[in-house]
TORPA-4810 file (N, C-alpha, C, O; in nm, 3 decimals):
<nodes>
NODE_1_10.904_-2.581_-17.027_10.976_-2.663_-16.930_11.115_-2.608_-16.900_11.170_-2.634_-16.793_X
NODE_2_11.172_-2.534_-16.993_11.311_-2.489_-16.977_11.329_-2.398_-16.856_11.432_-2.403_-16.790_X
NODE_3_11.229_-2.315_-16.826_11.241_-2.222_-16.714_11.187_-2.279_-16.583_11.204_-2.219_-16.477_X
NODE_4_11.123_-2.396_-16.591_11.059_-2.456_-16.473_10.962_-2.359_-16.405_10.957_-2.352_-16.282_X
NODE_5_10.887_-2.285_-16.486_10.789_-2.194_-16.429_10.689_-2.271_-16.342_10.640_-2.376_-16.382_X
NODE_6_10.659_-2.217_-16.223_10.568_-2.283_-16.130_10.442_-2.201_-16.102_10.372_-2.226_-16.005_X
NODE_7_10.415_-2.104_-16.189_10.294_-2.024_-16.172_10.185_-2.071_-16.268_10.208_-2.091_-16.387_X
NODE_8_10.065_-2.088_-16.212_9.950_-2.124_-16.295_9.884_-1.999_-16.354_9.790_-2.010_-16.433_X
NODE_9_9.932_-1.882_-16.316_9.870_-1.756_-16.358_9.949_-1.682_-16.464_9.921_-1.565_-16.491_X
NODE_10_10.046_-1.747_-16.524_10.123_-1.685_-16.630_10.084_-1.750_-16.763_9.970_-1.792_-16.780_X
NODE_11_10.175_-1.758_-16.856_10.139_-1.799_-16.991_10.144_-1.949_-17.015_10.102_-1.996_-17.121_X
NODE_12_10.193_-2.027_-16.920_10.206_-2.171_-16.940_10.074_-2.244_-16.916_9.990_-2.200_-16.838_X
NODE_13_10.059_-2.357_-16.983_9.941_-2.440_-16.964_9.949_-2.510_-16.828_10.058_-2.536_-16.777_X
NODE_14_9.832_-2.540_-16.771_9.828_-2.607_-16.642_9.904_-2.739_-16.646_9.975_-2.774_-16.551_X
NODE_15_9.890_-2.812_-16.755_9.955_-2.943_-16.766_10.107_-2.929_-16.762_10.177_-3.015_-16.707_X
NODE_16_10.158_-2.821_-16.820_10.303_-2.799_-16.820_10.353_-2.766_-16.680_10.457_-2.815_-16.637_X
NODE_17_10.278_-2.682_-16.608_10.317_-2.647_-16.471_10.307_-2.770_-16.381_10.394_-2.792_-16.296_X
NODE_18_10.202_-2.849_-16.399_10.190_-2.974_-16.323_10.312_-3.062_-16.344_10.366_-3.120_-16.250_X
NODE_19_10.356_-3.070_-16.469_10.472_-3.153_-16.501_10.599_-3.098_-16.436_10.684_-3.174_-16.392_X
NODE_20_10.611_-2.966_-16.430_10.727_-2.906_-16.363_10.730_-2.943_-16.214_10.836_-2.975_-16.160_X
NODE_21_10.614_-2.939_-16.150_10.608_-2.980_-16.009_10.642_-3.128_-15.995_10.710_-3.168_-15.901_X
NODE_22_10.593_-3.209_-16.087_10.622_-3.353_-16.081_10.772_-3.378_-16.093_10.829_-3.458_-16.018_X
NODE_23_10.837_-3.308_-16.187_10.981_-3.326_-16.208_11.061_-3.284_-16.085_11.156_-3.351_-16.046_X
NODE_24_11.021_-3.173_-16.024_11.091_-3.126_-15.905_11.072_-3.225_-15.790_11.167_-3.256_-15.718_X
NODE_25_10.951_-3.273_-15.774_10.925_-3.370_-15.669_11.009_-3.496_-15.688_11.062_-3.550_-15.591_X
NODE_26_11.019_-3.542_-15.810_11.099_-3.661_-15.839_11.246_-3.636_-15.808_11.314_-3.722_-15.752_X
NODE_27_11.296_-3.517_-15.845_11.437_-3.484_-15.823_11.471_-3.473_-15.674_11.577_-3.517_-15.630_X
NODE_28_11.379_-3.412_-15.598_11.404_-3.391_-15.456_11.369_-3.514_-15.374_11.435_-3.546_-15.275_X
NODE_29_11.262_-3.582_-15.417_11.225_-3.704_-15.346_11.094_-3.698_-15.271_11.077_-3.768_-15.171_X
NODE_30_10.999_-3.615_-15.317_10.868_-3.611_-15.253_10.758_-3.632_-15.356_10.780_-3.615_-15.476_X
NODE_31_10.641_-3.668_-15.307_10.523_-3.688_-15.390_10.459_-3.552_-15.417_10.405_-3.488_-15.326_X
NODE_32_10.466_-3.507_-15.542_10.417_-3.372_-15.573_10.266_-3.358_-15.553_10.217_-3.246_-15.538_X
NODE_33_10.192_-3.468_-15.551_10.048_-3.459_-15.530_10.014_-3.425_-15.385_9.900_-3.390_-15.354_X
NODE_34_10.112_-3.436_-15.296_10.091_-3.403_-15.155_10.133_-3.261_-15.120_10.122_-3.219_-15.005_X
NODE_35_10.181_-3.187_-15.219_10.227_-3.051_-15.193_10.119_-2.965_-15.127_10.001_-2.972_-15.163_X
NODE_36_10.162_-2.885_-15.031_10.074_-2.784_-14.970_10.123_-2.648_-15.018_10.239_-2.613_-14.997_X
NODE_37_10.035_-2.572_-15.080_10.070_-2.444_-15.141_10.025_-2.329_-15.052_9.927_-2.339_-14.978_X
NODE_38_10.099_-2.218_-15.061_10.052_-2.094_-14.999_10.015_-1.996_-15.109_10.080_-1.990_-15.213_X
NODE_39_9.909_-1.920_-15.084_9.865_-1.817_-15.178_9.903_-1.682_-15.118_9.828_-1.625_-15.039_X
NODE_40_10.022_-1.633_-15.155_10.083_-1.521_-15.083_10.015_-1.386_-15.107_9.969_-1.356_-15.217_X
NODE_41_10.009_-1.306_-15.000_9.947_-1.173_-15.009_10.038_-1.066_-14.948_9.992_-0.956_-14.919_X
NODE_42_10.166_-1.098_-14.928_10.264_-1.003_-14.876_10.229_-0.954_-14.736_10.244_-0.836_-14.704_X
NODE_43_10.183_-1.049_-14.653_10.160_-1.018_-14.512_10.239_-1.118_-14.427_10.345_-1.163_-14.469_X
NODE_44_10.190_-1.154_-14.309_10.270_-1.240_-14.220_10.192_-1.359_-14.166_10.232_-1.419_-14.067_X
NODE_45_10.081_-1.394_-14.230_10.003_-1.507_-14.181_10.073_-1.639_-14.219_10.118_-1.658_-14.332_X
NODE_46_10.080_-1.729_-14.120_10.147_-1.857_-14.139_10.052_-1.967_-14.096_9.993_-1.962_-13.989_X
NODE_47_10.040_-2.068_-14.181_9.944_-2.176_-14.156_10.013_-2.298_-14.098_10.119_-2.339_-14.146_X
NODE_48_9.953_-2.357_-13.994_10.000_-2.483_-13.938_9.946_-2.597_-14.024_9.825_-2.620_-14.028_X
NODE_49_10.034_-2.666_-14.089_9.996_-2.768_-14.188_9.985_-2.905_-14.124_10.068_-2.946_-14.043_X
NODE_50_9.878_-2.978_-14.163_9.861_-3.117_-14.124_9.836_-3.200_-14.250_9.826_-3.145_-14.360_X
NODE_51_9.827_-3.330_-14.233_9.806_-3.418_-14.349_9.678_-3.386_-14.423_9.667_-3.413_-14.542_X
NODE_52_9.580_-3.330_-14.352_9.452_-3.294_-14.417_9.470_-3.184_-14.521_9.382_-3.164_-14.605_X
NODE_53_9.582_-3.113_-14.517_9.606_-3.002_-14.610_9.676_-3.046_-14.739_9.689_-2.966_-14.832_X
NODE_54_9.720_-3.170_-14.745_9.797_-3.216_-14.862_9.717_-3.196_-14.991_9.599_-3.231_-14.999_X
NODE_55_9.784_-3.140_-15.092_9.722_-3.117_-15.221_9.636_-2.993_-15.228_9.566_-2.971_-15.326_X
NODE_56_9.640_-2.912_-15.123_9.553_-2.794_-15.117_9.633_-2.664_-15.119_9.753_-2.662_-15.093_X
NODE_57_9.563_-2.554_-15.149_9.619_-2.420_-15.144_9.570_-2.352_-15.017_9.449_-2.343_-14.994_X
NODE_58_9.664_-2.302_-14.936_9.627_-2.229_-14.816_9.613_-2.081_-14.853_9.713_-2.012_-14.874_X
NODE_59_9.492_-2.033_-14.860_9.466_-1.898_-14.909_9.509_-1.791_-14.809_9.497_-1.807_-14.688_X
NODE_60_9.559_-1.681_-14.866_9.598_-1.563_-14.787_9.704_-1.596_-14.682_9.701_-1.544_-14.571_X
NODE_61_9.797_-1.684_-14.719_9.905_-1.723_-14.629_10.040_-1.694_-14.696_10.058_-1.720_-14.814_X
NODE_62_10.133_-1.640_-14.618_10.268_-1.616_-14.668_10.370_-1.710_-14.605_10.490_-1.696_-14.626_X
NODE_63_10.321_-1.806_-14.529_10.411_-1.903_-14.470_10.338_-2.030_-14.432_10.217_-2.031_-14.415_X
NODE_64_10.415_-2.139_-14.420_10.362_-2.270_-14.384_10.456_-2.335_-14.285_10.578_-2.315_-14.292_X
NODE_65_10.402_-2.411_-14.192_10.485_-2.482_-14.094_10.421_-2.614_-14.060_10.298_-2.626_-14.058_X
NODE_66_10.504_-2.715_-14.033_10.450_-2.846_-13.995_10.550_-2.923_-13.911_10.671_-2.903_-13.921_X
NODE_67_10.496_-3.012_-13.828_10.581_-3.106_-13.755_10.548_-3.250_-13.798_10.586_-3.345_-13.730_X
NODE_68_10.478_-3.263_-13.910_10.442_-3.395_-13.961_10.534_-3.434_-14.075_10.559_-3.354_-14.166_X
NODE_69_10.583_-3.554_-14.070_10.677_-3.602_-14.170_10.610_-3.624_-14.305_10.491_-3.655_-14.313_X
NODE_70_10.688_-3.607_-14.411_10.643_-3.642_-14.545_10.548_-3.546_-14.611_10.489_-3.578_-14.713_X
NODE_71_10.532_-3.425_-14.553_10.444_-3.325_-14.615_10.530_-3.217_-14.679_10.594_-3.140_-14.608_X
NODE_72_10.535_-3.210_-14.812_10.615_-3.106_-14.878_10.541_-2.972_-14.880_10.424_-2.966_-14.916_X
NODE_73_10.612_-2.867_-14.842_10.556_-2.732_-14.840_10.612_-2.652_-14.957_10.727_-2.671_-14.997_X
NODE_74_10.530_-2.562_-15.012_10.573_-2.481_-15.128_10.526_-2.337_-15.115_10.413_-2.310_-15.076_X
NODE_75_10.617_-2.244_-15.148_10.582_-2.103_-15.167_10.649_-2.055_-15.295_10.755_-2.106_-15.332_X
NODE_76_10.588_-1.956_-15.363_10.638_-1.909_-15.492_10.707_-1.774_-15.483_10.678_-1.694_-15.394_X
NODE_77_10.799_-1.750_-15.576_10.883_-1.630_-15.572_10.919_-1.580_-15.712_10.920_-1.656_-15.809_X
NODE_78_10.947_-1.448_-15.719_11.003_-1.390_-15.841_11.077_-1.262_-15.806_11.061_-1.161_-15.874_X
NODE_79_11.157_-1.265_-15.702_11.244_-1.158_-15.648_11.241_-1.156_-15.496_11.342_-1.124_-15.433_X
NODE_80_11.125_-1.188_-15.436_11.117_-1.191_-15.290_11.207_-1.303_-15.236_11.246_-1.393_-15.310_X
NODE_81_11.238_-1.295_-15.109_11.332_-1.390_-15.049_11.258_-1.508_-14.986_11.170_-1.488_-14.902_X
NODE_82_11.293_-1.630_-15.024_11.239_-1.748_-14.956_11.315_-1.771_-14.825_11.438_-1.768_-14.822_X
NODE_83_11.241_-1.793_-14.718_11.301_-1.821_-14.588_11.269_-1.965_-14.548_11.153_-2.006_-14.546_X
NODE_84_11.373_-2.040_-14.515_11.357_-2.180_-14.476_11.394_-2.195_-14.328_11.489_-2.134_-14.280_X
NODE_85_11.316_-2.276_-14.255_11.337_-2.297_-14.113_11.333_-2.447_-14.083_11.249_-2.520_-14.136_X
NODE_86_11.425_-2.493_-13.999_11.417_-2.633_-13.956_11.468_-2.645_-13.813_11.579_-2.604_-13.782_X
NODE_87_11.385_-2.702_-13.728_11.420_-2.730_-13.590_11.443_-2.880_-13.578_11.346_-2.956_-13.575_X
NODE_88_11.568_-2.925_-13.570_11.597_-3.069_-13.564_11.565_-3.131_-13.428_11.556_-3.254_-13.417_X
NODE_89_11.547_-3.049_-13.326_11.515_-3.100_-13.192_11.368_-3.138_-13.183_11.335_-3.249_-13.142_X
NODE_90_11.280_-3.045_-13.221_11.136_-3.071_-13.215_11.081_-3.123_-13.348_10.961_-3.153_-13.358_X
NODE_91_11.166_-3.135_-13.447_11.126_-3.186_-13.580_11.015_-3.100_-13.641_10.903_-3.146_-13.662_X
NODE_92_11.050_-2.976_-13.668_10.956_-2.881_-13.728_11.020_-2.817_-13.850_11.136_-2.776_-13.845_X
NODE_93_10.946_-2.809_-13.959_10.992_-2.741_-14.080_10.896_-2.628_-14.113_10.775_-2.640_-14.093_X
NODE_94_10.951_-2.519_-14.164_10.866_-2.406_-14.203_10.927_-2.336_-14.322_11.046_-2.349_-14.351_X
NODE_95_10.843_-2.261_-14.390_10.881_-2.190_-14.512_10.802_-2.060_-14.515_10.682_-2.060_-14.489_X
NODE_96_10.869_-1.949_-14.548_10.800_-1.820_-14.552_10.846_-1.737_-14.670_10.961_-1.746_-14.714_X
NODE_97_10.754_-1.655_-14.719_10.776_-1.569_-14.834_10.798_-1.427_-14.781_10.709_-1.367_-14.721_X
NODE_98_10.920_-1.373_-14.804_10.954_-1.244_-14.745_10.985_-1.141_-14.852_11.101_-1.120_-14.889_X
NODE_99_10.880_-1.075_-14.902_10.898_-0.955_-14.981_10.927_-0.840_-14.884_10.940_-0.863_-14.764_X
NODE_100_10.938_-0.719_-14.935_10.973_-0.610_-14.844_10.867_-0.587_-14.738_10.899_-0.550_-14.625_X
NODE_101_10.741_-0.608_-14.772_10.635_-0.590_-14.672_10.645_-0.696_-14.563_10.630_-0.666_-14.444_X
NODE_102_10.670_-0.819_-14.604_10.687_-0.926_-14.506_10.810_-0.902_-14.420_10.808_-0.929_-14.300_X
NODE_103_10.916_-0.851_-14.480_11.037_-0.821_-14.405_11.012_-0.709_-14.305_11.053_-0.719_-14.189_X
NODE_104_10.944_-0.604_-14.349_10.911_-0.494_-14.260_10.825_-0.541_-14.142_10.841_-0.493_-14.030_X
NODE_105_10.737_-0.634_-14.169_10.649_-0.688_-14.064_10.710_-0.808_-13.992_10.645_-0.872_-13.909_X
NODE_106_10.836_-0.839_-14.024_10.914_-0.943_-13.955_10.850_-1.082_-13.964_10.829_-1.148_-13.863_X
NODE_107_10.822_-1.124_-14.086_10.761_-1.256_-14.105_10.852_-1.367_-14.056_10.804_-1.472_-14.012_X
NODE_108_10.985_-1.348_-14.063_11.077_-1.450_-14.013_11.054_-1.475_-13.865_11.050_-1.589_-13.820_X
NODE_109_11.039_-1.368_-13.788_11.015_-1.382_-13.645_10.875_-1.433_-13.616_10.854_-1.501_-13.515_X
NODE_110_10.780_-1.402_-13.702_10.645_-1.455_-13.687_10.646_-1.607_-13.704_10.575_-1.679_-13.633_X
NODE_111_10.727_-1.655_-13.798_10.738_-1.800_-13.818_10.801_-1.865_-13.695_10.755_-1.970_-13.649_X
NODE_112_10.906_-1.803_-13.644_10.970_-1.856_-13.524_10.873_-1.857_-13.407_10.866_-1.954_-13.332_X
NODE_113_10.797_-1.749_-13.391_10.699_-1.740_-13.283_10.596_-1.852_-13.293_10.562_-1.914_-13.193_X
NODE_114_10.547_-1.878_-13.415_10.451_-1.987_-13.432_10.513_-2.121_-13.395_10.449_-2.204_-13.331_X
NODE_115_10.639_-2.142_-13.434_10.708_-2.266_-13.401_10.727_-2.280_-13.250_10.713_-2.390_-13.196_X
NODE_116_10.758_-2.171_-13.184_10.777_-2.173_-13.039_10.646_-2.205_-12.966_10.642_-2.289_-12.876_X
NODE_117_10.539_-2.136_-13.008_10.413_-2.148_-12.936_10.339_-2.278_-12.964_10.265_-2.328_-12.878_X
NODE_118_10.359_-2.334_-13.082_10.282_-2.452_-13.120_10.361_-2.583_-13.117_10.303_-2.691_-13.104_X
NODE_119_10.494_-2.573_-13.128_10.573_-2.695_-13.136_10.685_-2.702_-13.032_10.761_-2.799_-13.030_X
NODE_120_10.697_-2.601_-12.948_10.799_-2.603_-12.845_10.939_-2.570_-12.892_11.036_-2.604_-12.824_X
NODE_121_10.952_-2.505_-13.005_11.082_-2.470_-13.062_11.156_-2.367_-12.977_11.095_-2.278_-12.917_X
NODE_122_11.288_-2.381_-12.971_11.377_-2.280_-12.915_11.455_-2.220_-13.031_11.519_-2.294_-13.106_X
NODE_123_11.451_-2.089_-13.049_11.514_-2.025_-13.164_11.662_-2.063_-13.177_11.715_-2.066_-13.288_X
NODE_124_11.728_-2.091_-13.066_11.870_-2.126_-13.070_11.895_-2.258_-13.144_12.005_-2.283_-13.192_X
NODE_125_11.791_-2.342_-13.154_11.805_-2.471_-13.221_11.770_-2.467_-13.369_11.794_-2.564_-13.441_X
NODE_126_11.715_-2.356_-13.415_11.663_-2.348_-13.551_11.775_-2.321_-13.652_11.860_-2.235_-13.632_X
NODE_127_11.772_-2.398_-13.760_11.858_-2.371_-13.876_11.777_-2.289_-13.975_11.663_-2.322_-14.007_X
NODE_128_11.837_-2.181_-14.023_11.772_-2.091_-14.118_11.849_-2.095_-14.250_11.972_-2.108_-14.251_X
NODE_129_11.778_-2.082_-14.359_11.843_-2.070_-14.490_11.765_-1.971_-14.575_11.642_-1.965_-14.570_X
NODE_130_11.839_-1.893_-14.651_11.778_-1.797_-14.743_11.782_-1.853_-14.885_11.888_-1.893_-14.933_X
NODE_131_11.667_-1.853_-14.950_11.665_-1.888_-15.090_11.709_-1.769_-15.174_11.753_-1.667_-15.120_X
NODE_132_11.697_-1.781_-15.303_11.749_-1.679_-15.394_11.645_-1.570_-15.419_11.534_-1.598_-15.465_X
NODE_133_11.682_-1.446_-15.390_11.597_-1.331_-15.416_11.676_-1.226_-15.492_11.789_-1.251_-15.536_X
NODE_134_11.619_-1.110_-15.508_11.688_-1.004_-15.579_11.802_-0.951_-15.493_11.786_-0.930_-15.373_X
NODE_135_11.919_-0.929_-15.555_12.034_-0.878_-15.482_12.026_-0.727_-15.462_11.954_-0.657_-15.532_X
NODE_136_12.103_-0.681_-15.365_12.098_-0.539_-15.332_12.131_-0.450_-15.451_12.069_-0.344_-15.467_X
NODE_137_12.227_-0.489_-15.534_12.271_-0.403_-15.643_12.162_-0.376_-15.745_12.173_-0.282_-15.824_X
NODE_138_12.054_-0.457_-15.743_11.943_-0.438_-15.837_11.811_-0.403_-15.768_11.706_-0.400_-15.833_X
NODE_139_11.817_-0.378_-15.638_11.695_-0.350_-15.564_11.693_-0.202_-15.523_11.715_-0.168_-15.407_X
NODE_140_11.667_-0.116_-15.622_11.660_0.028_-15.596_11.529_0.064_-15.526_11.422_0.017_-15.565_X
NODE_141_11.540_0.147_-15.423_11.422_0.189_-15.346_11.429_0.341_-15.324_11.528_0.405_-15.358_X
NODE_142_11.323_0.395_-15.268_11.319_0.538_-15.239_11.348_0.568_-15.093_11.351_0.477_-15.010_X
NODE_143_11.368_0.694_-15.061_11.397_0.734_-14.923_11.281_0.701_-14.831_11.302_0.665_-14.715_X
NODE_144_11.158_0.714_-14.881_11.042_0.685_-14.798_11.039_0.537_-14.759_10.989_0.501_-14.652_X
NODE_145_11.092_0.454_-14.846_11.104_0.311_-14.817_11.199_0.290_-14.700_11.165_0.219_-14.605_X
NODE_146_11.316_0.351_-14.706_11.413_0.338_-14.597_11.357_0.394_-14.468_11.382_0.339_-14.360_X
NODE_147_11.281_0.502_-14.477_11.225_0.566_-14.357_11.135_0.469_-14.280_11.132_0.472_-14.157_X
NODE_148_11.063_0.383_-14.352_10.976_0.286_-14.285_11.057_0.194_-14.194_11.013_0.159_-14.084_X
NODE_149_11.176_0.156_-14.240_11.262_0.068_-14.161_11.332_0.146_-14.050_11.348_0.096_-13.939_X
NODE_150_11.371_0.269_-14.080_11.440_0.352_-13.980_11.351_0.383_-13.861_11.399_0.396_-13.749_X
NODE_151_11.221_0.393_-13.886_11.127_0.424_-13.779_11.102_0.306_-13.686_11.051_0.323_-13.575_X
NODE_152_11.137_0.185_-13.731_11.100_0.064_-13.658_11.218_-0.014_-13.601_11.205_-0.080_-13.498_X
NODE_153_11.333_-0.008_-13.668_11.443_-0.098_-13.635_11.569_-0.023_-13.590_11.583_0.096_-13.618_X
NODE_154_11.660_-0.093_-13.520_11.785_-0.031_-13.475_11.865_0.028_-13.591_11.867_-0.028_-13.700_X
NODE_155_11.929_0.139_-13.565_11.998_0.213_-13.671_12.113_0.132_-13.732_12.142_0.148_-13.850_X
NODE_156_12.179_0.046_-13.652_12.291_-0.030_-13.707_12.245_-0.134_-13.809_12.312_-0.156_-13.910_X
NODE_157_12.130_-0.198_-13.783_12.076_-0.295_-13.879_12.033_-0.225_-14.007_12.059_-0.274_-14.117_X
NODE_158_11.969_-0.111_-13.993_11.924_-0.035_-14.110_12.045_0.012_-14.192_12.045_0.001_-14.315_X
NODE_159_12.146_0.063_-14.124_12.265_0.114_-14.193_12.335_0.005_-14.274_12.386_0.033_-14.382_X
NODE_160_12.337_-0.117_-14.222_12.404_-0.227_-14.292_12.320_-0.285_-14.405_12.372_-0.355_-14.492_X
NODE_161_12.190_-0.255_-14.405_12.100_-0.314_-14.504_12.071_-0.222_-14.623_12.013_-0.266_-14.722_X
NODE_162_12.110_-0.095_-14.613_12.090_0.000_-14.722_12.224_0.056_-14.764_12.314_0.074_-14.682_X
NODE_163_12.237_0.085_-14.893_12.358_0.149_-14.943_12.316_0.254_-15.047_12.222_0.233_-15.123_X
NODE_164_12.388_0.367_-15.049_12.361_0.472_-15.147_12.476_0.477_-15.246_12.593_0.485_-15.207_X
NODE_165_12.442_0.472_-15.375_12.542_0.480_-15.481_12.492_0.572_-15.591_12.381_0.556_-15.642_X
NODE_166_12.575_0.668_-15.626_12.541_0.762_-15.734_12.403_0.826_-15.715_12.327_0.843_-15.809_X
NODE_167_12.376_0.860_-15.591_12.250_0.928_-15.561_12.129_0.837_-15.555_12.016_0.885_-15.542_X
NODE_168_12.150_0.706_-15.566_12.039_0.611_-15.561_12.053_0.521_-15.438_12.164_0.496_-15.390_X
NODE_169_11.940_0.475_-15.388_11.936_0.396_-15.265_11.899_0.252_-15.298_11.809_0.226_-15.378_X
NODE_170_11.970_0.157_-15.234_11.948_0.015_-15.262_11.932_-0.063_-15.131_11.998_-0.033_-15.032_X
NODE_171_11.843_-0.162_-15.133_11.809_-0.239_-15.013_11.853_-0.384_-15.028_11.837_-0.444_-15.134_X
NODE_172_11.910_-0.439_-14.919_11.951_-0.579_-14.917_11.852_-0.655_-14.827_11.866_-0.655_-14.705_X
NODE_173_11.754_-0.718_-14.890_11.649_-0.788_-14.816_11.705_-0.906_-14.737_11.667_-0.929_-14.622_X
NODE_174_11.794_-0.980_-14.800_11.853_-1.096_-14.733_11.934_-1.053_-14.609_11.920_-1.112_-14.502_X
NODE_175_12.017_-0.953_-14.626_12.101_-0.909_-14.514_12.017_-0.858_-14.399_12.046_-0.886_-14.283_X
NODE_176_11.911_-0.782_-14.431_11.827_-0.731_-14.322_11.768_-0.846_-14.242_11.774_-0.846_-14.119_X
NODE_177_11.711_-0.945_-14.311_11.653_-1.059_-14.241_11.759_-1.132_-14.158_11.733_-1.174_-14.046_X
NODE_178_11.878_-1.147_-14.216_11.989_-1.213_-14.149_12.022_-1.143_-14.018_12.028_-1.206_-13.912_X
NODE_179_12.044_-1.013_-14.025_12.082_-0.936_-13.907_11.971_-0.931_-13.803_11.997_-0.936_-13.683_X
NODE_180_11.847_-0.921_-13.849_11.736_-0.912_-13.756_11.714_-1.044_-13.683_11.674_-1.045_-13.566_X
NODE_181_11.739_-1.156_-13.750_11.729_-1.286_-13.683_11.833_-1.296_-13.572_11.801_-1.339_-13.461_X
NODE_182_11.957_-1.257_-13.603_12.063_-1.264_-13.503_12.031_-1.173_-13.384_12.053_-1.210_-13.269_X
NODE_183_11.979_-1.054_-13.414_11.945_-0.959_-13.308_11.835_-1.012_-13.217_11.821_-0.967_-13.103_X
NODE_184_11.758_-1.108_-13.267_11.647_-1.163_-13.189_11.673_-1.305_-13.139_11.580_-1.378_-13.105_X
NODE_185_11.801_-1.343_-13.134_11.836_-1.467_-13.067_11.875_-1.584_-13.152_11.909_-1.690_-13.099_X
NODE_186_11.872_-1.571_-13.285_11.913_-1.682_-13.371_12.064_-1.704_-13.360_12.140_-1.610_-13.340_X
NODE_187_12.105_-1.829_-13.373_12.246_-1.866_-13.372_12.304_-1.838_-13.511_12.266_-1.904_-13.608_X
NODE_188_12.395_-1.741_-13.521_12.446_-1.701_-13.653_12.518_-1.813_-13.725_12.530_-1.811_-13.847_X
NODE_189_12.568_-1.912_-13.651_12.635_-2.025_-13.714_12.537_-2.120_-13.782_12.577_-2.211_-13.854_X
NODE_190_12.408_-2.099_-13.757_12.304_-2.185_-13.814_12.223_-2.113_-13.922_12.111_-2.153_-13.954_X
NODE_191_12.279_-2.006_-13.978_12.210_-1.930_-14.083_12.289_-1.943_-14.213_12.408_-1.911_-14.218_X
NODE_192_12.222_-1.989_-14.318_12.286_-2.009_-14.448_12.238_-1.900_-14.544_12.118_-1.884_-14.566_X
NODE_193_12.332_-1.826_-14.600_12.299_-1.720_-14.696_12.353_-1.758_-14.834_12.420_-1.860_-14.849_X
NODE_194_12.325_-1.675_-14.933_12.377_-1.699_-15.068_12.402_-1.566_-15.139_12.350_-1.462_-15.097_X
NODE_195_12.480_-1.570_-15.244_12.515_-1.449_-15.317_12.453_-1.437_-15.454_12.498_-1.358_-15.536_X
NODE_196_12.350_-1.516_-15.480_12.282_-1.511_-15.610_12.183_-1.394_-15.616_12.145_-1.337_-15.514_X
NODE_197_12.142_-1.361_-15.737_12.044_-1.252_-15.758_11.949_-1.292_-15.869_11.992_-1.326_-15.979_X
NODE_198_11.819_-1.288_-15.841_11.720_-1.325_-15.941_11.722_-1.230_-16.061_11.701_-1.273_-16.174_X
NODE_199_11.747_-1.103_-16.036_11.747_-1.004_-16.144_11.868_-1.022_-16.235_11.855_-1.018_-16.357_X
NODE_200_11.984_-1.041_-16.175_12.109_-1.049_-16.253_12.122_-1.179_-16.331_12.169_-1.179_-16.444_X
NODE_201_12.079_-1.288_-16.271_12.100_-1.421_-16.329_11.972_-1.466_-16.399_11.871_-1.490_-16.333_X
NODE_202_11.977_-1.477_-16.529_11.857_-1.507_-16.606_11.811_-1.652_-16.593_11.710_-1.691_-16.653_X
NODE_203_11.882_-1.731_-16.516_11.831_-1.865_-16.485_11.712_-1.857_-16.390_11.636_-1.953_-16.378_X
NODE_204_11.698_-1.743_-16.324_11.596_-1.729_-16.221_11.483_-1.635_-16.265_11.503_-1.548_-16.349_X
NODE_205_11.366_-1.655_-16.207_11.250_-1.571_-16.236_11.265_-1.437_-16.164_11.301_-1.432_-16.047_X
NODE_206_11.236_-1.327_-16.237_11.244_-1.195_-16.177_11.133_-1.107_-16.229_11.128_-1.077_-16.349_X
NODE_207_11.043_-1.065_-16.141_10.936_-0.975_-16.183_10.991_-0.837_-16.214_10.945_-0.771_-16.308_X
NODE_208_11.087_-0.791_-16.136_11.142_-0.658_-16.159_11.211_-0.651_-16.296_11.208_-0.546_-16.360_X
NODE_209_11.270_-0.758_-16.339_11.338_-0.761_-16.468_11.241_-0.786_-16.584_11.248_-0.718_-16.686_X
NODE_210_11.151_-0.884_-16.569_11.068_-0.930_-16.681_10.922_-0.887_-16.673_10.844_-0.915_-16.764_X
NODE_211_10.886_-0.821_-16.564_10.749_-0.773_-16.544_10.648_-0.887_-16.563_10.666_-0.996_-16.508_X
NODE_212_10.543_-0.864_-16.640_10.436_-0.962_-16.655_10.479_-1.088_-16.729_10.407_-1.187_-16.729_X
NODE_213_10.594_-1.083_-16.793_10.644_-1.202_-16.862_10.718_-1.298_-16.769_10.759_-1.407_-16.811_X
NODE_214_10.734_-1.258_-16.645_10.805_-1.344_-16.550_10.716_-1.458_-16.505_10.594_-1.445_-16.495_X
NODE_215_10.780_-1.571_-16.477_10.709_-1.683_-16.417_10.731_-1.680_-16.267_10.753_-1.574_-16.209_X
NODE_216_10.725_-1.796_-16.204_10.753_-1.806_-16.061_10.846_-1.924_-16.035_10.830_-2.032_-16.090_X
NODE_217_10.942_-1.899_-15.948_11.026_-2.004_-15.896_10.963_-2.053_-15.766_10.866_-1.995_-15.719_X
NODE_218_11.019_-2.158_-15.708_10.958_-2.214_-15.588_11.056_-2.244_-15.478_11.172_-2.275_-15.502_X
NODE_219_11.006_-2.234_-15.356_11.080_-2.281_-15.239_11.007_-2.404_-15.187_10.885_-2.403_-15.173_X
NODE_220_11.082_-2.510_-15.157_11.024_-2.634_-15.110_11.096_-2.679_-14.983_11.218_-2.665_-14.972_X
NODE_221_11.021_-2.734_-14.889_11.084_-2.795_-14.772_10.995_-2.909_-14.722_10.872_-2.899_-14.722_X
NODE_222_11.060_-3.017_-14.679_10.989_-3.126_-14.613_11.092_-3.212_-14.544_11.211_-3.203_-14.575_X
NODE_223_11.051_-3.295_-14.452_11.144_-3.388_-14.391_11.081_-3.527_-14.385_10.960_-3.542_-14.373_X
NODE_224_11.167_-3.627_-14.394_11.119_-3.766_-14.398_11.094_-3.819_-14.256_11.053_-3.934_-14.240_X
</nodes>
């Protein structure tokens, strides 16, 4: 219970993980039995959630979105960046899991696109928030990794998202998503970032730090 692990595939018993979800639901104010889960595969598929999905796992999905009140959405993390979306005009909430593959494939914009096409959202009205992921100082990557981004995105965004120190290259997943959202029409005054790092701060789950001994943290969103 001390780590609030939310993975059923690690070393904790199912009953303990169930209790962790119950405690979080009580603290935040939602019924944990209504949670809708995503089973992430590091792609960009996003599921439109309805009341019929409550208590279920949406397989092969890296994001969830709904315009129905009282449905809590959940995605799991252990270094990847949680992306939160809320459109107060059309009353739409969404949540997406953005590892480097999701970032490269622009899952944040895919979520916005789904909100626009299905719920009438205007990106200018959307509030975005980044959950806690691995910080740039601990996210070492290779040149071939940077090349994937350089081939697809504007050079200024890439330059601001990568830094080289002592012959090593590091990627800022949060900053890249932040800059790419602004470049595609998001209101920068409606984007909330943070300076935490899952790897550095042992309060958080980190696969890069703890490997198979890591659990999973969670991102949750719902509206009343």
